[in-house]
C-alpha positions in Angstrom: 42.0 11.5 27.0 40.8 9.2 24.3 40.2 6.4 26.9 38.5 8.8 29.2 36.2 10.1 26.5 35.3 6.6 25.4 34.0 5.9 28.9 32.0 9.1 29.0 30.2 8.0 25.8 28.4 5.4 27.8 26.7 8.0 30.1 23.9 8.3 27.6 23.2 4.6 27.8 23.1 4.7 31.5 20.5 7.5 31.3 18.5 5.5 28.7 18.5 2.4 31.0 17.1 4.4 33.9 14.1 5.7 31.8 12.6 2.7 30.0 10.2 3.9 27.3 11.8 7.4 27.3 15.2 6.6 25.9 15.3 9.5 23.5 14.4 12.0 26.2 17.1 10.6 28.5 19.8 10.7 25.8 18.9 14.2 24.7 19.0 15.3 28.3 22.5 13.9 28.8 23.8 15.4 25.5 22.3 18.8 26.4 24.9 19.3 29.0 27.4 19.7 26.2 25.7 23.0 25.3 27.3 24.5 28.4 30.6 22.8 27.7 30.7 24.0 24.1 30.6 27.6 25.4 32.8 27.3 28.5 35.3 24.8 27.1 36.9 27.0 24.4 37.1 29.9 26.9 38.9 27.8 29.5 41.2 26.4 26.9 42.1 29.8 25.6 42.5 31.4 29.0 44.6 28.7 30.6 46.5 27.8 27.4 49.1 30.5 28.1 48.9 30.2 31.9 52.3 28.4 32.1 55.6 28.8 30.4 54.7 25.9 28.0 51.9 26.8 25.6 48.7 24.7 26.0 50.1 23.0 29.1 47.6 24.8 31.3 44.7 23.6 29.2 45.6 20.0 30.0 45.7 20.8 33.7 42.2 22.2 33.4 41.0 19.0 31.7 42.6 16.9 34.5 40.7 19.0 37.1 37.4 18.6 35.3 37.9 14.9 34.9 38.5 14.7 38.7 35.3 16.6 39.3 33.4 14.1 37.1 34.8 11.2 39.2 33.6 12.9 42.4 30.1 13.3 40.9 30.0 9.7 39.9 31.0 8.6 43.4 28.3 10.5 45.1 25.5 9.5 42.8 22.8 7.4 44.5 22.5 3.7 43.4 19.5 2.9 41.4 17.8 -0.4 42.2 17.0 -2.5 39.2 13.5 -4.0 39.0 15.2 -7.4 38.3 17.2 -8.9 41.3 20.9 -8.8 40.6 21.4 -12.6 40.9 18.6 -13.3 38.4 19.9 -10.6 36.1 23.5 -12.0 36.2 22.2 -15.5 35.6 20.2 -14.3 32.5 23.3 -12.5 31.2 25.5 -15.5 31.7 23.1 -17.8 29.9 22.8 -15.5 26.9 25.2 -16.5 24.1 26.2 -13.6 21.9 24.3 -14.0 18.6 26.0 -11.4 16.4 24.4 -12.4 13.0 20.9 -12.1 14.6 21.7 -8.7 16.0 22.9 -7.4 12.7 19.6 -8.3 11.1 17.4 -6.4 13.5 15.9 -3.3 11.8 16.3 -1.0 14.8 20.0 -2.1 15.3 20.9 -1.7 11.6 19.2 1.7 11.3 20.5 3.0 14.6 24.0 1.9 13.7 23.7 3.5 10.2 22.4 6.8 11.5 25.1 6.9 14.2 27.8 6.1 11.7 26.8 8.6 9.1 26.3 11.4 11.7 29.7 10.8 13.3 31.5 10.4 9.9 30.0 13.6 8.5 30.5 15.6 11.7 34.2 14.7 12.0 34.8 15.1 8.3 33.4 18.6 8.2 35.0 19.5 11.6 38.4 18.4 10.3 38.2 19.8 6.8 36.2 23.1 7.1 38.8 25.0 9.1 41.4 24.1 6.6 39.1 25.2 3.8 38.4 28.5 5.6 42.1 29.2 5.8 43.5 27.9 2.5 40.6 28.7 0.2 38.9 31.7 1.7 42.0 33.2 3.6 40.2 33.5 6.9 42.2 34.4 10.0 42.5 32.3 13.2 39.9 34.4 15.0 37.3 33.8 12.3 38.1 30.1 12.3 37.7 29.9 16.0 34.3 31.5 15.9 33.3 29.0 13.2 34.3 26.1 15.4 32.5 27.5 18.4 29.4 27.7 16.3 29.9 24.1 15.3 30.3 23.0 18.9 27.2 25.0 20.0 25.3 23.3 17.1 26.4 19.9 18.4 24.8 20.2 21.8 22.4 23.1 22.1 19.6 21.5 20.0 19.2 18.7 22.5 17.8 21.2 25.0 14.9 21.7 22.6 14.8 18.1 21.4 13.8 17.0 24.9 10.5 18.8 24.4 10.0 18.5 20.7 10.8 14.8 20.3 9.4 13.6 23.6 6.8 11.2 22.3 7.3 7.4 22.3 9.1 6.1 19.2 10.0 9.7 18.0 13.5 8.6 17.0 12.7 8.4 13.3 11.3 12.0 13.2 14.3 13.3 15.1 16.8 11.6 12.8 15.0 12.7 9.7 15.0 16.3 11.0 18.8 16.1 11.6 19.5 14.7 8.2 17.5 17.4 6.4 19.3 20.1 8.4 22.7 18.6 7.5 21.7 18.4 3.8 20.5 22.0 3.8 23.8 23.3 5.2 25.9 21.2 2.8 23.9 22.4 -0.3 24.3 26.0 0.8 28.1 25.5 1.2 28.4 24.0 -2.3 26.1 26.6 -3.9 27.5 29.7 -2.3 31.2 28.9 -2.4 31.9 31.5 0.3 33.4 31.5 3.8 30.1 32.4 5.4 28.5 29.3 3.7 31.2 27.0 5.1 30.7 28.5 8.6 26.9 28.0 8.3 27.5 24.4 7.2 29.7 23.9 10.3 26.8 25.1 12.5 24.1 23.0 10.7 26.2 19.9 10.5 26.7 20.3 14.3 22.9 20.4 14.7 22.5 17.5 12.4 25.0 15.4 14.4 23.2 16.3 17.6 19.8 15.1 16.5 21.0 12.0 14.6 23.5 10.9 17.2 20.8 10.9 19.9 18.2 9.3 17.7 20.6 6.6 16.5 21.7 5.8 20.1 18.0 5.5 21.2 17.3 3.1 18.3 20.3 1.0 19.4 19.1 0.8 23.0 15.8 -0.5 21.8 17.3 -3.2 19.6 18.4 -5.7 22.3 17.1 -7.2 25.5 18.6 -6.4 28.9 20.4 -9.7 29.0 22.1 -8.8 25.7 23.4 -5.4 26.7 26.9 -6.6 27.9 27.9 -7.6 24.3 25.3 -5.9 22.0 26.0 -2.4 23.3 29.7 -2.7 22.5 28.9 -3.8 18.9 26.5 -0.9 18.5 29.1 1.6 19.8 31.5 0.5 17.0 29.3 2.4 14.5 29.9 6.0 15.7 33.5 5.2 16.6 34.2 3.9 13.1 32.5 6.9 11.6 34.7 9.3 13.6 37.9 7.4 12.6 37.0 7.3 8.9 36.0 10.9 8.9 39.2 12.0 10.4 41.4 9.8 8.1 39.6 10.7 4.9 39.4 14.4 5.6 42.9 15.1 4.2 42.5 12.7 1.3 39.3 14.4 0.2 40.7 17.9 0.7 43.5 17.0 -1.6 41.0 16.3 -4.3 39.4 19.7 -3.8 37.4 21.3 -1.0 34.1 20.7 -2.7 34.8 17.0 -2.7 34.4 17.1 1.1 30.9 18.5 0.9 29.9 16.3 -2.0 30.9 13.3 0.1 28.9 14.7 3.1 25.8 15.0 0.8 26.2 11.5 -0.5 26.4 10.0 3.0 23.3 11.9 4.1 21.4 10.6 1.1 22.5 7.1 1.9 21.2 7.5 5.5 17.8 8.8 4.1 17.6 5.8 1.8 18.2 3.5 4.7 15.5 5.3 6.8 13.0 4.9 3.9 13.8 1.2 3.6 13.5 0.4 7.3 10.6 2.8 8.1 7.8 0.1 8.0 9.9 -2.5 9.7 10.6 -0.1 12.6 6.9 0.7 13.0 5.9 -3.0 13.1 
Protein backbone atom coordinates (compact mmCIF):
# COMPACT_ATOMS: atom_id res chain seq x y z
CA UNK A 1 0.00 0.00 0.00
CA UNK A 2 2.85 2.36 0.76
CA UNK A 3 4.41 1.78 -2.66
CA UNK A 4 1.03 2.22 -4.35
CA UNK A 5 0.38 5.46 -2.48
CA UNK A 6 3.80 6.84 -3.35
CA UNK A 7 2.90 6.44 -7.02
CA UNK A 8 -0.44 8.19 -6.66
CA UNK A 9 1.34 11.19 -5.16
CA UNK A 10 2.61 11.98 -8.66
CA UNK A 11 -0.88 12.40 -10.12
CA UNK A 12 -0.84 16.04 -9.06
CA UNK A 13 2.37 16.64 -10.99
CA UNK A 14 0.92 15.03 -14.11
CA UNK A 15 -2.03 17.39 -13.85
CA UNK A 16 0.25 20.39 -13.35
CA UNK A 17 2.31 19.45 -16.42
CA UNK A 18 -0.84 19.32 -18.54
CA UNK A 19 -1.86 22.88 -17.58
CA UNK A 20 1.19 25.18 -17.92
CA UNK A 21 0.63 28.46 -16.11
CA UNK A 22 -2.27 26.99 -14.13
CA UNK A 23 -0.37 24.57 -11.91
CA UNK A 24 -2.16 25.57 -8.71
CA UNK A 25 -5.59 25.09 -10.27
CA UNK A 26 -4.58 21.69 -11.65
CA UNK A 27 -3.17 20.44 -8.35
CA UNK A 28 -6.15 21.72 -6.38
CA UNK A 29 -8.42 19.93 -8.83
CA UNK A 30 -6.65 16.61 -8.33
CA UNK A 31 -6.64 16.90 -4.54
CA UNK A 32 -10.33 17.84 -4.49
CA UNK A 33 -11.17 14.25 -5.44
CA UNK A 34 -10.04 13.34 -1.94
CA UNK A 35 -13.11 15.15 -0.57
CA UNK A 36 -15.29 12.31 -1.84
CA UNK A 37 -12.81 9.69 -0.65
CA UNK A 38 -12.65 11.21 2.84
CA UNK A 39 -16.38 10.63 3.24
CA UNK A 40 -16.80 7.30 1.45
CA UNK A 41 -13.50 5.75 2.60
CA UNK A 42 -14.24 5.47 6.34
CA UNK A 43 -17.74 4.18 5.57
CA UNK A 44 -16.41 1.43 3.29
CA UNK A 45 -13.68 0.53 5.79
CA UNK A 46 -16.20 0.25 8.62
CA UNK A 47 -18.78 -1.68 6.60
CA UNK A 48 -16.41 -4.21 5.05
CA UNK A 49 -14.10 -4.43 8.07
CA UNK A 50 -16.32 -7.13 9.57
CA UNK A 51 -17.45 -8.71 6.30
CA UNK A 52 -15.15 -11.72 6.77
CA UNK A 53 -14.25 -13.92 9.70
CA UNK A 54 -10.97 -12.03 10.13
CA UNK A 55 -11.44 -8.47 11.36
CA UNK A 56 -10.40 -5.76 8.88
CA UNK A 57 -9.64 -8.34 6.17
CA UNK A 58 -12.58 -7.10 4.10
CA UNK A 59 -11.22 -3.56 4.17
CA UNK A 60 -8.08 -4.70 2.40
CA UNK A 61 -10.14 -6.44 -0.26
CA UNK A 62 -11.96 -3.17 -0.89
CA UNK A 63 -8.65 -1.32 -1.21
CA UNK A 64 -7.46 -3.91 -3.74
CA UNK A 65 -10.62 -3.48 -5.82
CA UNK A 66 -10.32 0.30 -5.75
CA UNK A 67 -6.67 0.10 -6.81
CA UNK A 68 -7.65 -2.16 -9.72
CA UNK A 69 -10.29 0.39 -10.75
CA UNK A 70 -7.64 3.11 -10.70
CA UNK A 71 -5.43 1.03 -13.01
CA UNK A 72 -8.31 0.63 -15.46
CA UNK A 73 -8.89 4.39 -15.47
CA UNK A 74 -5.21 5.03 -16.17
CA UNK A 75 -5.21 2.54 -19.05
CA UNK A 76 -8.13 4.20 -20.84
CA UNK A 77 -6.93 7.79 -20.44
CA UNK A 78 -6.12 9.46 -23.78
CA UNK A 79 -2.49 10.22 -24.47
CA UNK A 80 -1.60 13.90 -24.37
CA UNK A 81 0.77 15.06 -27.06
CA UNK A 82 3.62 17.17 -25.74
CA UNK A 83 4.39 20.38 -27.66
CA UNK A 84 8.01 19.24 -27.72
CA UNK A 85 8.75 16.23 -29.97
CA UNK A 86 9.67 13.17 -27.92
CA UNK A 87 13.09 12.69 -29.50
CA UNK A 88 14.04 16.32 -28.83
CA UNK A 89 12.71 16.12 -25.27
CA UNK A 90 14.61 12.90 -24.55
CA UNK A 91 17.78 14.42 -25.96
CA UNK A 92 17.38 17.51 -23.77
CA UNK A 93 16.81 15.37 -20.68
CA UNK A 94 19.81 13.17 -21.45
CA UNK A 95 22.06 16.21 -21.88
CA UNK A 96 20.96 17.75 -18.59
CA UNK A 97 23.36 16.92 -15.77
CA UNK A 98 21.71 16.99 -12.34
CA UNK A 99 22.84 20.11 -10.51
CA UNK A 100 21.58 19.58 -6.98
CA UNK A 101 23.39 22.53 -5.33
CA UNK A 102 21.89 24.95 -7.86
CA UNK A 103 18.42 23.48 -7.36
CA UNK A 104 18.66 23.90 -3.59
CA UNK A 105 19.36 27.62 -3.97
CA UNK A 106 16.33 28.45 -6.09
CA UNK A 107 13.79 30.46 -4.05
CA UNK A 108 10.71 28.69 -5.43
CA UNK A 109 12.21 25.27 -4.78
CA UNK A 110 13.37 26.09 -1.25
CA UNK A 111 10.08 27.71 -0.28
CA UNK A 112 7.97 25.01 -1.96
CA UNK A 113 9.94 22.30 -0.18
CA UNK A 114 9.72 24.13 3.16
CA UNK A 115 5.95 24.63 2.94
CA UNK A 116 5.42 21.02 1.83
CA UNK A 117 7.62 19.70 4.63
CA UNK A 118 5.96 21.76 7.36
CA UNK A 119 2.44 20.99 6.11
CA UNK A 120 3.11 17.24 6.01
CA UNK A 121 4.96 17.17 9.33
CA UNK A 122 2.24 19.09 11.16
CA UNK A 123 -0.58 17.09 9.57
CA UNK A 124 0.87 13.67 10.46
CA UNK A 125 1.95 14.81 13.93
CA UNK A 126 -1.56 16.01 14.80
CA UNK A 127 -3.26 13.09 13.06
CA UNK A 128 -1.11 10.64 15.03
CA UNK A 129 -1.21 12.41 18.38
CA UNK A 130 -4.67 13.99 18.63
CA UNK A 131 -6.67 10.72 18.80
CA UNK A 132 -4.44 9.54 21.64
CA UNK A 133 -4.92 12.87 23.43
CA UNK A 134 -8.70 12.57 23.00
CA UNK A 135 -8.64 9.10 24.56
CA UNK A 136 -6.03 9.38 27.30
CA UNK A 137 -6.48 13.01 28.38
CA UNK A 138 -10.14 13.76 27.65
CA UNK A 139 -11.56 10.20 27.94
CA UNK A 140 -13.39 10.30 24.60
CA UNK A 141 -14.85 7.04 23.26
CA UNK A 142 -14.04 5.38 19.94
CA UNK A 143 -17.08 6.87 18.21
CA UNK A 144 -16.08 10.41 19.12
CA UNK A 145 -12.51 9.83 18.01
CA UNK A 146 -13.74 8.43 14.69
CA UNK A 147 -15.85 11.54 14.07
CA UNK A 148 -12.84 13.71 14.88
CA UNK A 149 -10.71 11.84 12.34
CA UNK A 150 -13.45 12.07 9.71
CA UNK A 151 -13.53 15.83 10.21
CA UNK A 152 -9.76 15.87 9.80
CA UNK A 153 -9.99 13.93 6.53
CA UNK A 154 -12.75 16.18 5.20
CA UNK A 155 -10.62 19.19 6.12
CA UNK A 156 -7.70 17.72 4.19
CA UNK A 157 -9.51 17.60 0.86
CA UNK A 158 -12.75 19.59 0.81
CA UNK A 159 -11.06 23.04 0.75
CA UNK A 160 -9.44 22.31 -2.60
CA UNK A 161 -12.89 22.38 -4.20
CA UNK A 162 -13.11 26.05 -3.25
CA UNK A 163 -9.40 26.80 -3.72
CA UNK A 164 -9.82 26.12 -7.45
CA UNK A 165 -12.00 29.23 -7.69
CA UNK A 166 -10.48 31.37 -4.93
CA UNK A 167 -6.79 30.92 -5.80
CA UNK A 168 -7.14 30.67 -9.57
CA UNK A 169 -4.97 33.64 -10.52
CA UNK A 170 -1.44 33.22 -11.79
CA UNK A 171 1.20 33.03 -9.03
CA UNK A 172 -1.42 32.70 -6.29
CA UNK A 173 0.57 30.04 -4.43
CA UNK A 174 1.88 32.48 -1.82
CA UNK A 175 -1.62 33.66 -0.90
CA UNK A 176 -2.88 30.09 -0.70
CA UNK A 177 0.02 28.95 1.49
CA UNK A 178 -0.34 31.98 3.78
CA UNK A 179 -4.05 31.26 4.21
CA UNK A 180 -3.30 27.64 5.07
CA UNK A 181 -0.66 28.52 7.65
CA UNK A 182 -2.92 31.08 9.34
CA UNK A 183 -5.75 28.54 9.54
CA UNK A 184 -3.39 25.97 11.09
CA UNK A 185 -2.08 28.50 13.59
CA UNK A 186 -5.60 29.50 14.59
CA UNK A 187 -6.63 25.90 15.27
CA UNK A 188 -3.50 25.18 17.28
CA UNK A 189 -3.86 28.31 19.42
CA UNK A 190 -7.47 27.34 20.19
CA UNK A 191 -6.39 23.81 21.17
CA UNK A 192 -3.74 25.15 23.54
CA UNK A 193 -5.95 27.84 25.06
CA UNK A 194 -9.17 25.87 25.55
CA UNK A 195 -7.66 22.58 26.79
CA UNK A 196 -10.83 20.67 25.91
CA UNK A 197 -11.79 17.80 23.63
CA UNK A 198 -13.81 20.01 21.30
CA UNK A 199 -10.76 22.26 20.82
CA UNK A 200 -8.57 19.29 19.87
CA UNK A 201 -11.26 18.13 17.43
CA UNK A 202 -11.43 21.62 15.95
CA UNK A 203 -7.66 21.63 15.59
CA UNK A 204 -7.84 18.33 13.68
CA UNK A 205 -10.27 19.94 11.24
CA UNK A 206 -8.29 23.16 10.83
CA UNK A 207 -4.93 21.39 10.52
CA UNK A 208 -6.52 19.29 7.77
CA UNK A 209 -7.56 22.48 5.97
CA UNK A 210 -4.10 23.94 6.53
CA UNK A 211 -2.43 20.87 5.00
CA UNK A 212 -4.77 20.97 2.01
CA UNK A 213 -3.95 24.55 1.10
CA UNK A 214 -0.23 24.40 1.92
CA UNK A 215 0.41 21.03 0.26
CA UNK A 216 -1.16 22.20 -3.01
CA UNK A 217 0.62 25.56 -2.90
CA UNK A 218 3.98 24.01 -2.04
CA UNK A 219 3.63 21.45 -4.84
CA UNK A 220 2.81 24.21 -7.33
CA UNK A 221 5.89 26.18 -6.28
CA UNK A 222 8.04 23.09 -6.76
CA UNK A 223 6.73 22.51 -10.29
CA UNK A 224 7.71 26.07 -11.21
CA UNK A 225 11.24 25.78 -9.85
CA UNK A 226 12.76 23.64 -12.61
CA UNK A 227 12.74 23.30 -16.38
CA UNK A 228 11.09 20.47 -18.29
CA UNK A 229 14.48 18.89 -18.96
CA UNK A 230 15.18 18.77 -15.19
CA UNK A 231 11.94 17.08 -14.12
CA UNK A 232 13.32 13.54 -14.15
CA UNK A 233 15.63 14.25 -11.21
CA UNK A 234 14.45 17.54 -9.67
CA UNK A 235 10.93 16.28 -9.07
CA UNK A 236 12.21 13.36 -7.00
CA UNK A 237 14.30 15.70 -4.86
CA UNK A 238 11.31 17.95 -4.26
CA UNK A 239 9.12 15.01 -3.30
CA UNK A 240 11.52 14.19 -0.47
CA UNK A 241 10.24 17.22 1.47
CA UNK A 242 6.66 16.06 2.16
CA UNK A 243 7.80 12.46 2.60
CA UNK A 244 10.38 13.40 5.23
CA UNK A 245 7.77 15.57 6.91
CA UNK A 246 5.38 12.64 7.16
CA UNK A 247 8.08 10.30 8.47
CA UNK A 248 9.32 12.72 11.14
CA UNK A 249 5.79 13.62 12.18
CA UNK A 250 4.93 9.97 12.69
CA UNK A 251 8.16 9.14 14.53
CA UNK A 252 8.09 12.16 16.84
CA UNK A 253 4.40 11.93 17.74
CA UNK A 254 5.00 9.38 20.49
CA UNK A 255 8.09 11.16 21.79
CA UNK A 256 6.32 14.51 22.05
CA UNK A 257 3.22 12.96 23.62
CA UNK A 258 5.41 11.43 26.31
CA UNK A 259 6.50 14.97 27.23
CA UNK A 260 2.87 16.10 27.58
CA UNK A 261 0.04 16.56 25.09
CA UNK A 262 0.54 20.32 24.92
CA UNK A 263 4.07 19.72 23.67
CA UNK A 264 2.59 18.37 20.44
CA UNK A 265 0.64 21.56 19.78
CA UNK A 266 3.49 23.84 20.83
CA UNK A 267 5.68 22.02 18.29
CA UNK A 268 3.01 22.48 15.62
CA UNK A 269 2.84 26.19 16.40
CA UNK A 270 6.62 26.53 16.22
CA UNK A 271 6.78 24.79 12.82
CA UNK A 272 4.05 27.02 11.39
CA UNK A 273 5.90 30.12 12.60
CA UNK A 274 9.07 28.84 10.90
CA UNK A 275 7.17 28.44 7.63
CA UNK A 276 5.78 31.98 7.94
CA UNK A 277 9.29 33.33 8.51
CA UNK A 278 10.51 31.49 5.42
CA UNK A 279 7.65 32.96 3.38
CA UNK A 280 8.49 36.46 4.58
CA UNK A 281 12.15 35.98 3.69
CA UNK A 282 11.52 34.65 0.18
CA UNK A 283 8.50 36.79 -0.72
CA UNK A 284 10.38 39.37 -2.78
CA UNK A 285 12.58 36.74 -4.43
CA UNK A 286 9.52 34.78 -5.55
CA UNK A 287 7.95 37.88 -7.11
CA UNK A 288 11.10 38.83 -8.99
